[in-house]
matplotlib code that plots the C-alpha trace (Angstrom):
import matplotlib.pyplot as plt

x = [-95.6, -99.0, -100.4, -97.7, -98.5, -102.2, -101.3, -99.1, -101.9, -104.4, -102.1, -101.9, -104.1, -105.3, -102.4, -100.0, -99.0, -99.1, -101.1, -101.0, -102.0, -100.0, -101.7, -99.4, -97.7, -97.6, -95.7, -94.8, -98.5, -99.0, -96.4, -98.0, -101.4, -100.0, -99.0, -102.7, -104.1, -103.5, -102.6, -101.6, -103.0, -104.8, -104.6, -108.3, -107.7, -105.1, -107.4, -110.3, -108.1, -106.8, -110.3, -111.5, -108.5, -109.1, -112.8, -112.2, -109.2, -109.3, -111.8, -109.1, -106.1, -105.0, -103.9, -103.8, -101.1, -102.4, -100.6, -101.6, -101.3, -103.8, -105.9, -105.9, -108.6, -110.5, -110.6, -111.8, -114.5, -115.7, -115.6, -114.1, -111.8, -113.3, -113.6, -111.5, -108.6, -106.1, -104.9, -101.3, -100.5, -97.5, -95.4, -92.8, -92.4, -91.0, -88.7, -88.0, -84.7, -82.9, -83.9, -85.6, -89.2, -88.0, -84.4, -84.6, -87.1, -88.0, -90.4, -93.7, -94.3, -97.9, -98.8, -99.8, -99.3, -101.9, -104.4, -104.0, -104.3, -107.5, -108.7, -108.0, -104.4, -102.4, -99.0, -96.9, -94.5, -91.3, -89.5, -85.7, -83.5, -80.2, -77.3, -73.8, -72.2, -74.3, -73.5, -74.9, -75.6, -78.5, -80.4, -80.0, -81.1, -84.2, -85.1, -84.5, -86.7, -89.4, -89.5, -89.5, -92.4, -94.4, -93.9, -94.7, -98.1, -98.7, -98.3, -96.3, -93.3, -92.8, -89.4, -88.9, -85.3, -85.1, -81.6, -80.6, -77.6, -74.8, -75.3, -72.2, -73.7, -71.0, -71.3, -73.1, -74.3, -78.0, -78.0, -75.1, -76.8, -80.0, -77.9, -75.9, -79.2, -80.5, -77.2, -77.5, -81.2, -82.6, -81.8, -83.1, -86.1, -88.6, -91.7, -91.8, -89.1, -90.3, -87.6, -87.0, -87.2, -83.6, -82.8, -86.1, -87.7, -86.0, -83.5, -83.6, -85.1, -81.6, -80.3, -83.4, -83.6, -79.9, -80.3, -83.3, -81.4, -78.4, -80.6, -82.8, -79.9, -79.5, -83.2, -84.4, -88.1, -90.7, -90.1, -92.2, -91.5, -92.6, -93.3, -91.8, -89.6, -90.9, -93.1, -96.6, -96.7, -93.4, -94.3, -96.3, -93.3, -91.0, -93.4, -93.4, -89.6, -89.4, -91.7, -89.7, -86.6, -88.3, -90.4, -93.8, -95.7, -95.9, -96.9, -97.3, -99.1, -97.9, -97.7, -101.4, -103.2, -100.8, -102.5, -105.8, -104.4, -105.8, -108.7, -112.0, -114.1, -112.0, -114.3, -114.5, -110.8, -110.2, -112.7, -111.4, -107.6, -106.5, -108.7, -107.6, -104.0, -104.4, -106.4, -103.6, -101.0, -103.1, -103.3, -99.6, -98.6, -101.2, -100.0, -96.3, -96.8, -99.1]
y = [38.7, 38.8, 36.6, 34.0, 33.9, 33.4, 30.6, 28.8, 29.0, 27.6, 24.6, 23.7, 22.2, 24.2, 22.7, 24.3, 20.9, 20.1, 17.0, 17.2, 14.7, 14.3, 13.0, 14.6, 11.3, 10.8, 8.0, 6.5, 6.0, 4.5, 1.9, 1.1, 0.7, -1.4, -4.1, -4.7, -4.9, -6.2, -3.8, -0.1, 2.3, 5.1, 8.7, 8.6, 5.7, 7.7, 10.8, 8.7, 7.3, 10.7, 12.2, 9.3, 9.7, 13.5, 13.1, 10.4, 11.9, 15.7, 16.0, 14.8, 16.5, 20.1, 20.5, 18.5, 18.6, 18.1, 17.9, 19.9, 17.1, 14.7, 16.1, 19.9, 21.1, 17.8, 18.1, 21.7, 20.8, 17.8, 19.7, 16.8, 18.8, 19.4, 23.2, 22.8, 21.4, 23.9, 23.5, 23.1, 23.0, 21.0, 23.3, 20.8, 19.1, 15.6, 14.6, 10.8, 9.4, 6.0, 3.7, 6.5, 7.6, 11.0, 11.8, 15.6, 18.3, 21.7, 24.4, 23.8, 27.0, 25.9, 26.5, 30.1, 31.3, 34.0, 31.7, 28.8, 31.3, 32.6, 29.0, 28.6, 27.5, 28.8, 27.3, 25.8, 22.8, 22.2, 18.8, 19.2, 16.2, 16.3, 14.3, 14.5, 14.7, 17.4, 21.2, 23.1, 26.4, 25.2, 23.7, 26.9, 29.1, 27.0, 27.0, 30.7, 31.5, 29.2, 30.9, 34.4, 33.5, 32.1, 35.1, 37.5, 35.8, 35.7, 31.9, 29.9, 28.0, 24.3, 22.9, 19.2, 18.0, 14.3, 12.6, 10.4, 8.3, 9.9, 10.1, 7.9, 5.1, 5.4, 4.7, 7.2, 7.7, 8.5, 9.7, 12.1, 13.3, 14.2, 16.4, 17.9, 18.7, 20.5, 22.4, 23.5, 24.2, 24.6, 28.4, 29.7, 31.5, 28.7, 28.7, 24.9, 22.3, 18.8, 16.2, 12.5, 10.2, 9.1, 5.4, 4.9, 4.8, 1.6, 2.8, 2.8, 5.8, 7.1, 6.8, 8.3, 11.3, 11.9, 11.9, 14.3, 16.6, 16.7, 17.6, 20.1, 22.3, 23.4, 24.3, 27.8, 27.1, 24.7, 21.2, 18.1, 14.6, 12.7, 8.9, 7.6, 4.5, 4.1, 1.0, 2.1, 0.7, 2.4, 5.8, 6.9, 6.3, 8.1, 11.1, 11.2, 11.1, 13.9, 16.1, 15.4, 16.7, 20.0, 18.8, 20.2, 17.2, 15.5, 15.9, 12.3, 10.1, 6.5, 6.2, 6.9, 5.5, 3.0, 0.0, 0.7, 0.3, -2.7, -3.1, -4.0, -1.6, 1.5, 3.6, 1.0, 0.5, 4.2, 4.4, 1.3, 1.6, 5.0, 7.1, 5.5, 5.8, 9.5, 10.0, 8.3, 10.5, 13.6, 12.5, 12.0, 15.4, 17.1, 15.3, 16.0, 19.6, 20.4]
z = [99.7, 101.3, 98.5, 99.2, 102.9, 102.1, 99.6, 102.2, 104.8, 102.2, 101.6, 105.3, 107.9, 110.9, 112.8, 110.4, 108.9, 105.2, 104.4, 100.6, 97.9, 94.7, 91.5, 88.9, 88.0, 84.2, 82.4, 85.8, 86.5, 83.1, 83.8, 87.2, 85.6, 82.7, 85.2, 85.9, 82.3, 78.9, 76.2, 76.4, 79.0, 77.2, 78.4, 79.1, 81.5, 83.4, 83.5, 84.8, 87.6, 88.6, 88.8, 91.0, 93.3, 93.6, 94.3, 96.9, 98.7, 98.3, 101.2, 103.5, 102.0, 102.6, 99.0, 95.8, 93.1, 89.6, 86.2, 83.1, 80.6, 81.9, 84.6, 85.4, 83.1, 83.4, 87.2, 87.1, 84.6, 86.6, 89.9, 91.7, 94.1, 97.6, 98.3, 101.4, 99.4, 97.8, 94.2, 93.2, 89.5, 88.2, 86.1, 84.8, 81.4, 82.0, 79.2, 78.6, 77.7, 77.1, 79.9, 81.9, 82.0, 83.1, 81.9, 82.2, 83.2, 81.8, 83.0, 81.4, 79.3, 78.6, 82.3, 82.5, 86.1, 85.9, 84.3, 86.8, 89.6, 88.2, 88.1, 91.8, 92.1, 95.0, 94.1, 91.3, 91.6, 89.7, 89.7, 89.4, 88.6, 90.5, 89.1, 90.5, 87.1, 85.6, 85.8, 88.6, 86.8, 84.6, 87.6, 89.7, 86.7, 86.2, 89.9, 90.2, 87.1, 88.4, 91.8, 90.2, 87.9, 90.8, 93.0, 90.1, 89.8, 93.6, 93.7, 96.2, 94.8, 95.5, 94.5, 94.3, 93.8, 93.0, 92.9, 90.0, 89.0, 87.0, 83.3, 82.8, 85.0, 87.6, 91.3, 93.4, 97.0, 97.1, 100.7, 100.0, 96.9, 98.8, 101.1, 98.2, 96.4, 99.5, 99.9, 96.2, 96.0, 99.5, 99.8, 96.5, 98.0, 97.4, 99.6, 100.1, 99.6, 98.7, 99.5, 99.1, 102.1, 103.1, 103.1, 101.2, 104.6, 105.6, 108.1, 111.9, 113.7, 114.6, 111.0, 109.5, 111.8, 111.4, 107.6, 107.8, 110.1, 107.8, 104.8, 106.7, 107.9, 104.2, 103.6, 104.4, 104.0, 105.3, 103.8, 103.3, 102.1, 99.0, 99.1, 95.9, 96.6, 100.1, 101.0, 101.7, 105.2, 106.1, 104.9, 108.0, 110.2, 107.7, 107.8, 111.6, 111.9, 109.2, 111.3, 114.4, 112.6, 111.5, 108.5, 108.0, 106.5, 103.2, 99.5, 98.4, 95.9, 95.8, 99.6, 99.7, 96.6, 94.9, 96.6, 94.8, 91.2, 89.5, 92.0, 90.4, 92.4, 92.4, 94.5, 97.2, 97.2, 97.6, 100.4, 102.3, 101.6, 100.5, 102.7, 105.9, 104.9, 104.3, 107.5, 109.4, 107.9, 108.7, 112.3, 112.5, 111.2, 113.4, 116.5, 115.9, 114.8, 117.7]

ax = plt.figure().add_subplot(projection="3d")
ax.plot(x, y, z, "-o")
ax.set_aspect("equal")
plt.show()
């Protein structure tokens, strides 16, 4: 497992904290960008945005997560990733469904672990949708296969459970679901667990830290938080409380760069808005992990 230890070290800052940038959003990003323009958002527009984000922010991130469909090969060809920033490849196929941009997820068979490692990747990431009314066995089987494939290739495995409403539209408890997902998937042998922020980051310190602790007791690996659903200005505090309850940082996109979408001068917006947000987050995780 020496390769995995090296990969994990590459993904972290000198403090041991993870300060990682996510730019693997696909149809969700298209919807976000469509709010700021007339007409459909072309794939080329998404790719251009992703490359600008990577170029501007990767010098400050310990790792960057990139999707195959719109940006992996393009980012490599353009050389936009800072040498100090480790590469994580998204290895998930996001399947749409009625009323949902992502209704189910499969392992992306087009991502060749040996190939992406040769291209510089140190890890793969798998999104897992967790619904209370779906069978457990297929989720566990997919996660176990993913982790085995990663380790066979000498790559770290990042597992990202995201909770969703029941298929039947019935009532559900998101906070209980986050804990149930961790209980089910947090001990599968993954190298890094990427979790949702409880209470969407809007709870009190006591409630947030209690929720983090309840989730973390089921996770047998380092864990980090994502930023989806959390207000940008509340995300730094959510990250700090996560780290104070045993978390190791963040792997986030929207909480860092969503404010620049639609800005006329993208490079300036990234420099003046997204970079300071990322720098602040880096400072927080370094301080708490010290």
